N, C-alpha and C positions, 0 to 999 in steps of 0.2 A: 221418428222414422229416419232411417239411415239414407244417405244419398244413393247407396247401391241398391235400394229397393225401387228405383224408378227406371223405366225403359230409356228415358231421355239421357241419363248419365252414360249408359253404354253406347248409345247412338252418337253422342258427342265425342266419346273416345274413339269410336270407329271412324268418324269423319275427320278427326284430328290426325289419325294415322294415315288416312287417305290423302289429306292435303300435304302432310310432311313427305309422303312418298312421291306425290306429284311434283312438289318443289324440288325434291332430290333428283328426280328424273331430269328436270330442266336444268338444275344447277351443276350437277356433277359432271366432270370431264372424263372420268375413268369408267371402264366397263364394270369394275367391282362396285363402285359407288352406285351405278345404275341398278345393278343386281340387288343391292341392299334396299334401294328405294322400291323396287318391285316387290320385295319381300314385305316391306311395310304396308304396301297397298293390299297385298293378300291377307296380311294380319288384320287390317281394318275390316276387310270383308268377312273374315272369320269371326271377329268380335260382333259384327252386326248380325250374322246368322245365329250365333249363340244367344244374343240378346232377344231377338224375336222368338227364338226357341223357348227361352225361359218365360217370357211374359205373354206370348200370344198363342203358341202352338198347343193343340190338344195332345199331340203325340210327340214326346220329347226326342224320339229317335230320329226324326226327320232332320232337325237342325243339326244334331250331332253328326249325322251321316254327311250332310253338306260340308260341315266344318272339317271333318276328316278327309273328305275329298279335296278340299282346298289345301289342306296341309300336305297331302300326297302330291298334288300338282306343284306346290311350292318346292318340295324336296326334289322332285324330278327336274323341275326347271333350274334349280340351283346346281344340280349335278351336271346338266347339259351345258349351262352357261359357263361354269367353272372350267369344264374341259375345253370349251371353245376359247375361253380367255387364255388358257395355257397354250393352246395350239397357235393362237394369234401372236402371243408374246414370243414364242419360240421362232416364229417366222419373221416377224417385223420388229422385235425387240422393243415393243411399246404396247401399252394398253389404252392409249388415247384414241378414241374413235375417229377423230378428225385427222390423225396422223396416218391412219390406215386407209389409203386411197387406192391401193393396188388390188383390192378385192373386187373391183368393178368388172374385172375380167377382160 
């Protein structure tokens, strides 16, 4: 029996992506690094939805719909954050979140 025939394999991969994303959110100092970390967290959630879809769901369309919804949210979030990063970089000439303290209004 292959390791890919078990639900636990996919759940471990999803949890690994979640923890790498959380570690990246804490560790990275740039907005782009934080964006990549959030994308890893969303990828972990997508892997978990597809794993539960494959092994436990009677209707396979439900997990696929959730995963497509997560992918759509990730794409929209990436587009919005990239546009904000470009605007912040043009204004403050930095993408370091701690260097941008004039945003407090």
